[in-house]
Legacy VTK file of the C-alpha trace (Angstrom):
# vtk DataFile Version 3.0
C-alpha trace
ASCII
DATASET POLYDATA
POINTS 429 float
171.298 87.318 154.486
173.120 89.336 157.413
172.875 93.022 156.869
176.060 94.881 158.423
175.687 98.965 159.485
177.124 101.245 157.141
180.500 102.311 158.559
181.574 106.071 159.493
178.164 106.641 160.275
178.314 108.038 164.050
175.533 107.739 166.756
175.086 111.311 166.861
174.264 111.698 163.244
171.871 109.127 163.254
170.362 110.996 166.449
169.711 113.694 164.762
168.289 112.267 161.486
165.659 110.956 163.372
164.331 114.141 164.416
163.631 114.464 160.704
163.559 118.557 160.463
163.353 120.014 157.224
166.037 122.643 158.608
167.895 120.110 161.037
171.277 121.342 162.195
173.116 118.329 160.694
172.345 116.074 157.900
174.010 113.333 155.922
176.277 114.479 153.257
173.511 113.304 150.653
170.225 111.857 150.174
168.543 109.487 148.048
164.769 110.960 147.197
162.440 108.769 146.570
158.897 110.482 147.085
157.240 113.583 147.177
153.809 113.939 148.803
151.561 116.835 148.494
149.560 117.499 151.843
146.901 119.874 153.297
149.257 122.124 155.064
149.423 125.949 155.966
152.932 125.926 156.075
155.044 128.339 154.110
157.565 125.790 152.713
158.592 122.395 151.687
159.911 119.687 154.566
161.948 117.392 154.109
162.107 113.829 156.028
165.765 112.683 156.017
167.021 109.109 155.305
170.355 108.048 155.746
171.273 105.668 152.788
170.186 103.486 151.550
167.211 104.140 153.482
164.923 106.520 151.351
164.101 109.955 152.086
160.738 111.983 151.144
159.594 115.436 150.300
156.510 117.042 151.843
155.119 119.913 149.682
151.884 121.987 150.798
148.801 121.594 148.483
148.597 125.633 148.389
151.852 126.102 147.156
151.571 123.409 144.201
147.647 124.917 143.495
146.467 121.592 141.482
142.999 121.338 140.524
140.450 120.743 142.833
138.931 116.977 142.836
135.796 116.290 140.741
132.793 115.343 143.119
133.483 111.624 144.388
130.017 110.524 142.480
131.408 111.598 138.691
133.258 109.355 136.301
136.012 111.532 136.274
138.693 110.848 138.954
142.022 113.336 139.441
145.483 111.399 138.489
147.670 113.977 140.033
151.160 113.743 141.828
154.991 115.074 141.637
158.230 113.589 141.139
161.758 114.885 141.635
162.720 115.122 137.687
166.665 115.500 138.446
168.974 117.486 140.695
171.368 120.192 139.891
174.707 117.876 141.314
174.951 120.638 144.455
171.446 119.982 146.332
169.155 122.067 144.140
165.976 119.758 143.233
163.875 120.165 139.940
160.171 119.214 140.747
157.802 117.853 138.252
153.949 117.904 139.088
151.352 116.677 136.833
147.167 117.292 137.013
145.626 115.307 135.192
142.259 112.875 134.859
140.895 109.679 133.622
137.307 108.674 133.123
136.843 106.012 135.657
132.508 105.001 135.861
131.338 103.193 138.582
130.589 99.597 137.457
129.526 96.464 139.072
131.375 93.630 138.619
130.214 90.014 137.704
130.158 88.989 141.647
127.934 91.267 142.393
130.566 94.410 143.828
130.694 97.790 142.464
134.164 99.614 141.690
135.673 101.916 139.045
136.814 101.187 135.266
139.198 103.237 133.544
138.278 103.796 130.425
140.158 106.869 129.069
143.241 108.527 130.465
144.124 112.249 130.023
147.335 112.051 127.935
147.846 115.895 128.268
147.820 116.846 131.846
148.974 120.276 133.215
152.494 120.582 134.354
153.725 122.784 137.000
157.763 122.701 137.815
159.686 123.958 140.670
163.096 124.533 141.668
163.658 123.902 145.093
166.119 123.973 147.946
165.156 120.769 150.217
166.944 121.983 153.295
165.307 125.249 153.533
162.259 124.086 152.322
162.366 127.116 149.633
160.382 126.824 146.373
160.484 128.644 143.109
158.409 128.299 140.848
159.015 128.316 137.094
157.267 130.250 134.636
155.132 127.668 132.340
156.985 127.015 128.975
155.233 128.885 126.193
152.822 130.441 128.503
150.762 127.085 129.070
150.622 124.204 131.258
150.072 121.587 128.729
153.848 120.630 128.263
154.124 117.156 129.222
156.047 116.662 125.937
158.911 118.441 127.664
159.799 115.506 129.550
163.901 115.227 129.822
164.549 118.616 131.799
167.889 119.199 133.419
169.044 121.647 136.331
172.554 123.451 136.055
173.909 125.576 138.611
176.993 128.223 138.174
178.994 129.953 140.734
181.348 132.720 139.721
183.704 131.870 142.734
183.810 128.456 140.957
182.686 126.865 144.291
180.230 126.994 147.256
176.403 128.589 146.932
175.412 129.159 142.888
174.365 132.715 141.877
172.811 131.486 138.678
171.134 128.385 137.178
169.565 127.235 134.160
166.729 124.614 133.314
167.141 123.154 129.746
165.382 120.469 127.672
166.898 119.049 124.607
165.260 117.245 121.753
165.327 116.588 117.980
164.118 119.217 115.641
162.261 115.982 113.444
160.894 118.720 111.005
164.013 120.330 109.657
165.650 119.983 106.895
169.021 119.145 108.173
169.434 117.144 111.253
169.436 119.554 114.094
168.485 119.629 118.020
166.369 122.346 119.164
167.058 123.268 123.414
164.158 125.222 125.620
166.062 126.826 128.428
165.561 129.074 131.314
168.085 131.509 132.817
167.824 132.662 136.340
169.156 135.998 135.330
166.353 136.527 132.808
163.693 134.891 134.203
162.411 133.841 131.132
162.127 130.916 128.568
163.549 131.130 125.334
163.633 128.716 122.288
167.280 128.035 120.473
166.996 126.199 117.244
169.224 124.564 114.566
171.661 123.387 117.096
174.006 121.131 114.278
173.665 117.090 115.654
176.797 115.463 116.759
174.918 111.950 116.536
177.296 109.693 114.004
174.439 107.480 112.809
171.121 108.151 111.507
169.027 106.741 114.413
166.950 108.154 117.038
167.882 109.492 120.407
165.287 107.779 123.144
166.660 109.964 126.001
166.264 108.530 129.903
163.929 111.062 132.354
166.379 111.953 134.274
169.349 114.488 133.129
172.498 114.806 134.648
174.564 117.774 135.360
178.300 117.065 135.197
181.325 118.764 134.120
179.488 122.349 133.629
176.970 120.920 130.809
173.815 118.868 130.831
173.710 115.239 129.458
170.944 113.759 127.839
171.096 109.791 128.150
169.797 107.543 125.790
170.354 104.011 127.967
170.751 102.017 124.970
173.203 104.061 122.925
174.827 106.938 124.337
174.567 110.581 125.769
174.739 113.878 124.461
175.596 117.203 126.402
175.852 120.968 126.178
176.235 123.889 127.923
173.234 125.514 128.450
174.549 128.677 129.709
176.032 129.197 126.193
174.513 131.732 123.793
175.337 128.814 121.153
175.706 125.521 122.855
177.704 123.048 121.172
176.595 119.897 121.378
178.882 116.497 121.994
178.168 113.048 121.452
179.803 109.918 124.395
178.939 106.584 123.226
178.174 103.658 125.528
180.966 101.267 126.099
180.701 98.928 122.534
179.577 96.028 124.110
176.399 97.770 125.754
175.077 99.492 122.429
171.801 98.236 121.667
170.053 97.997 118.087
167.315 100.778 118.167
163.645 99.745 118.904
161.234 99.729 115.610
158.456 101.046 117.402
157.215 103.788 119.623
155.671 101.148 121.851
158.915 99.231 121.998
160.972 102.223 122.429
158.784 102.943 125.479
159.265 99.561 126.806
162.737 99.479 126.511
163.461 103.030 128.302
161.234 101.387 131.182
163.339 98.379 131.321
166.586 99.523 130.630
166.102 102.555 133.346
166.193 99.530 136.215
169.213 97.620 134.768
170.753 100.461 133.304
171.813 103.767 134.668
174.097 106.720 134.148
175.269 108.671 136.993
178.298 110.740 138.480
180.484 109.589 141.702
183.435 111.557 143.117
183.434 114.060 140.069
183.393 111.487 137.180
180.741 110.191 135.007
179.926 106.433 135.279
177.759 104.384 133.374
176.119 100.969 135.379
174.794 97.604 134.003
173.357 94.832 135.354
172.449 91.601 133.757
169.012 90.400 133.962
169.228 86.364 134.845
171.427 84.903 137.362
174.013 85.134 138.249
173.301 88.884 137.793
176.589 90.742 137.165
176.888 94.489 137.882
179.461 96.004 135.742
180.642 99.747 136.306
182.354 101.607 133.697
184.029 105.211 134.226
184.509 107.863 131.331
188.255 109.208 130.473
187.343 112.537 129.924
190.420 113.126 127.393
189.357 110.453 125.760
186.054 109.863 125.735
186.321 106.364 126.404
185.141 103.881 128.961
186.762 101.781 131.640
185.564 98.891 133.178
185.652 99.646 136.844
184.109 96.987 138.950
182.292 93.730 137.999
180.652 91.808 140.958
178.257 88.737 140.755
174.861 89.908 143.023
173.065 86.549 142.650
175.687 85.029 145.122
174.147 87.442 147.986
170.904 85.382 148.573
168.845 82.513 148.521
165.825 81.946 145.999
162.643 81.777 147.565
159.875 79.425 146.715
157.183 81.597 148.006
158.546 84.939 146.340
157.940 86.196 142.472
160.672 86.602 140.323
159.954 90.432 140.779
160.645 90.050 144.484
164.099 88.641 144.548
165.384 90.504 140.892
167.789 93.133 141.340
167.646 96.363 140.183
170.161 99.526 139.922
168.738 101.972 142.508
171.261 105.085 142.469
175.189 105.621 141.726
176.606 106.810 144.812
177.660 110.346 144.116
180.171 110.587 147.292
181.961 107.033 146.581
182.411 105.094 143.518
182.947 101.833 145.256
179.534 101.555 146.400
176.424 101.053 144.600
172.768 101.400 145.931
171.002 98.264 144.653
166.994 97.646 145.115
165.444 94.183 145.663
161.372 94.036 146.309
161.088 96.120 149.010
164.666 96.505 150.133
167.626 98.770 149.684
170.847 97.733 149.901
174.510 99.633 149.415
177.145 97.227 147.599
180.477 97.375 148.854
181.868 96.444 144.982
185.806 96.292 146.388
185.153 94.088 148.893
182.021 92.431 147.665
179.840 93.317 150.750
176.296 94.238 151.277
175.040 96.851 153.738
171.688 97.125 153.623
168.149 97.675 155.768
164.472 96.728 154.476
162.382 99.254 153.482
158.853 98.962 154.909
157.728 102.524 155.942
156.029 105.257 154.124
158.716 106.265 150.931
159.726 102.551 150.612
161.112 102.120 147.236
158.604 100.124 144.767
160.031 101.935 141.394
163.669 102.374 141.567
163.425 104.660 138.260
162.275 107.395 140.468
165.222 107.246 142.984
167.456 110.133 142.716
170.641 110.888 144.543
171.095 114.630 145.856
174.018 115.588 147.387
173.518 118.001 150.518
176.649 120.198 150.669
177.088 122.360 154.133
175.988 125.025 152.949
172.731 124.405 151.388
170.399 124.644 154.495
171.808 128.350 154.638
171.742 129.747 150.911
169.072 130.755 149.125
167.973 129.919 145.303
169.505 132.490 142.673
166.782 134.907 141.279
166.982 137.267 138.353
166.308 140.235 140.836
162.777 140.403 140.293
160.418 140.868 142.869
159.663 137.792 144.261
155.906 136.420 144.684
154.251 135.309 148.186
154.652 131.903 146.804
158.330 132.153 146.688
158.785 133.011 150.459
159.829 130.271 152.960
160.174 130.019 156.894
163.646 130.901 156.490
162.643 134.031 154.853
160.703 135.010 157.207
163.055 134.102 160.418
165.750 135.899 158.810
163.900 138.832 157.987
162.837 138.836 161.562
166.619 138.207 163.278
167.501 141.405 161.104
164.673 143.655 162.358
LINES 1 430
429 0 1 2 3 4 5 6 7 8 9 10 11 12 13 14 15 16 17 18 19 20 21 22 23 24 25 26 27 28 29 30 31 32 33 34 35 36 37 38 39 40 41 42 43 44 45 46 47 48 49 50 51 52 53 54 55 56 57 58 59 60 61 62 63 64 65 66 67 68 69 70 71 72 73 74 75 76 77 78 79 80 81 82 83 84 85 86 87 88 89 90 91 92 93 94 95 96 97 98 99 100 101 102 103 104 105 106 107 108 109 110 111 112 113 114 115 116 117 118 119 120 121 122 123 124 125 126 127 128 129 130 131 132 133 134 135 136 137 138 139 140 141 142 143 144 145 146 147 148 149 150 151 152 153 154 155 156 157 158 159 160 161 162 163 164 165 166 167 168 169 170 171 172 173 174 175 176 177 178 179 180 181 182 183 184 185 186 187 188 189 190 191 192 193 194 195 196 197 198 199 200 201 202 203 204 205 206 207 208 209 210 211 212 213 214 215 216 217 218 219 220 221 222 223 224 225 226 227 228 229 230 231 232 233 234 235 236 237 238 239 240 241 242 243 244 245 246 247 248 249 250 251 252 253 254 255 256 257 258 259 260 261 262 263 264 265 266 267 268 269 270 271 272 273 274 275 276 277 278 279 280 281 282 283 284 285 286 287 288 289 290 291 292 293 294 295 296 297 298 299 300 301 302 303 304 305 306 307 308 309 310 311 312 313 314 315 316 317 318 319 320 321 322 323 324 325 326 327 328 329 330 331 332 333 334 335 336 337 338 339 340 341 342 343 344 345 346 347 348 349 350 351 352 353 354 355 356 357 358 359 360 361 362 363 364 365 366 367 368 369 370 371 372 373 374 375 376 377 378 379 380 381 382 383 384 385 386 387 388 389 390 391 392 393 394 395 396 397 398 399 400 401 402 403 404 405 406 407 408 409 410 411 412 413 414 415 416 417 418 419 420 421 422 423 424 425 426 427 428
């Protein structure tokens, strides 16, 4: 299968990106972030290895900024389960990072063939969680306060990040971080929102938000929360999306159902619901492109039909935009397993609605749905895409590398300073 170069990408841009500097003088208009690596480094800020999409990018975070717990003794039966992900993006370049610090009980045992290895017999189902707002180009990292004063908040999985600017465009002057969940104990069906506002610097809990759901079925929201049209959108990939403005004193919830043919029956059991979320996450996706909300669906068998829909904001109706059969873009390999040649949805291209990022095994493609032409490259380096559900599109506006994360006006701790801060202050002096 021939791979063609992405049009409109100059040699100068490519040369600049090869330097992979966190504060590079030039950068692509958007990135596809996959990995977060916690590294041993005294650096005062994060660094960013940019890849030109459809190549993935990696964020490097110094370990002293995250402050994960120390590893147990190597001879111990306890092993660490630590790592970070990009939970979501703000729509204008800021990232919400989620670091989980847990463990597993895995004693060393002897296998039947005489070898020694670890056997996992227990998992920490309630790890400590630390969350940050990050500017990937300046490296600035702001640690959010713990929800309810505790790190044991793994239950808060679906958290979104929304920014707002008094000028209506350009660098934001405030942001909100919010989690939405149904109140299963309330007499009348309602939702609960936990939110952090940068103006106050504190978390608060809003209760008894009236439910907009038309049916008596539970929302199984996907991990990524979208920022669109001044609202956050919590998506159930089998049913629809609930949106709200987290800046509002009394957020009004709204519901938009998926295209009628895409609505699925609700799974009956918790294991079925969890399995459905994971599977639907690679064959269904909602995203924002060219300032409009789009829903994407991919059939799981040949000919692998990819369908994209765009939401009419006035009527809340979906319109079919593109349909492309992906199966004809490659041939079956006798030595490849189904997982290696089954396409999955990577991300919705945030700036050009005719493009879609598709992953196949360890490859990433940019698909032109109008021309029905594949542009792609092989991912065989650190940052390789293995789990497409972890990919996050992140736009990189020109002002991002010279702007700061909005603060509440309180004195910032040393952990929230960056190399850019030091250089700016030195220059002013």
